[in-house]
C-alpha positions as a printed Julia matrix, in Angstrom:
86×3 Matrix{Float64}:
 -47.84   28.59  20.34
 -46.68   31.35  18.37
 -42.89   30.59  19.13
 -43.67   26.83  17.86
 -44.92   27.82  14.8
 -42.28   30.1   14.51
 -39.56   27.25  14.91
 -41.27   24.96  12.57
 -41.67   27.18   9.75
 -38.02   27.91  10.12
 -37.05   24.49  10.51
 -38.95   23.72   7.28
 -37.35   26.91   5.17
 -33.89   25.71   6.11
 -34.78   21.98   4.82
 -35.92   23.12   1.51
 -33.13   25.19   0.72
 -30.8    23.76  -1.89
 -27.91   26.26  -0.64
 -26.78   23.54   1.3
 -26.53   21.27  -1.45
 -23.13   20.51  -3.48
 -24.7    20.25  -6.67
 -23.53   18.58  -9.8
 -20.18   19.89  -9.51
 -19.51   18.91  -5.83
 -20.6    15.44  -6.91
 -18.31   15.33  -9.85
 -15.67   16.75  -7.51
 -16.01   14.06  -5.05
 -16.13   11.24  -7.62
 -13.06   12.27  -9.45
 -11.27   12.86  -6.3
 -12.19    8.95  -4.93
 -10.86    7.66  -8.64
  -7.86    9.41  -8.2
  -7.5     8.25  -4.2
  -7.84    4.68  -5.47
  -5.43    4.95  -8.55
  -2.69    6.13  -5.95
  -3.44    3.09  -3.28
  -3.47    1.02  -5.85
  -0.01    2.39  -7.29
   1.47    2.58  -3.65
   0.54   -1.02  -2.91
   2.15   -2.15  -6.4
   5.46   -0.38  -5.4
   5.45   -1.51  -1.91
   5.05   -5.65  -3.59
   7.83   -4.68  -5.83
  10.28   -3.29  -3.44
   9.8    -6.17  -0.91
  10.01   -9.01  -3.34
  13.26   -7.49  -4.68
  14.63   -7.34  -0.97
  13.61  -11.22  -1.02
  15.66  -12.06  -4.16
  18.5   -10.32  -2.78
  18.24  -12.38   0.2
  17.73  -15.42  -1.5
  20.94  -14.83  -3.87
  23.09  -14.07  -0.5
  22.06  -17.0    1.09
  22.71  -19.08  -2.12
  26.0   -17.26  -2.32
  27.1   -18.28   1.34
  25.98  -21.69   0.95
  28.13  -22.05  -2.0
  31.39  -20.51  -0.72
  30.52  -22.95   2.46
  30.76  -26.0   -0.16
  33.98  -24.66  -1.59
  35.33  -24.44   1.87
  34.51  -27.87   2.89
  35.56  -29.62  -0.77
  38.99  -27.59  -0.15
  39.25  -29.34   3.38
  38.37  -32.37   2.02
  41.16  -32.19  -0.8
  43.6   -31.39   1.99
  43.3   -34.55   4.29
  43.12  -36.44   1.11
  46.47  -35.07   0.26
  47.66  -35.3    3.85
  46.9   -39.06   3.91
  48.75  -40.02   0.4
């Protein structure tokens, strides 16, 4: 019984201790760290989106240039056929 009362007393002393509490400094540091992480994530997503859109635009431009070149080639072939038929 004596050991049980010593264990309960020791447990109460350890739970009442403020030495394990981070205090206001710990909470402020954690809050600032969370805000910084949120800003970095937001910035990274913005930059990734910009790169992805840039790649899509470059691909669309190259497809348009290829289609234009194909149309020019078809027009040249049509003119050559017309000239041969004359």
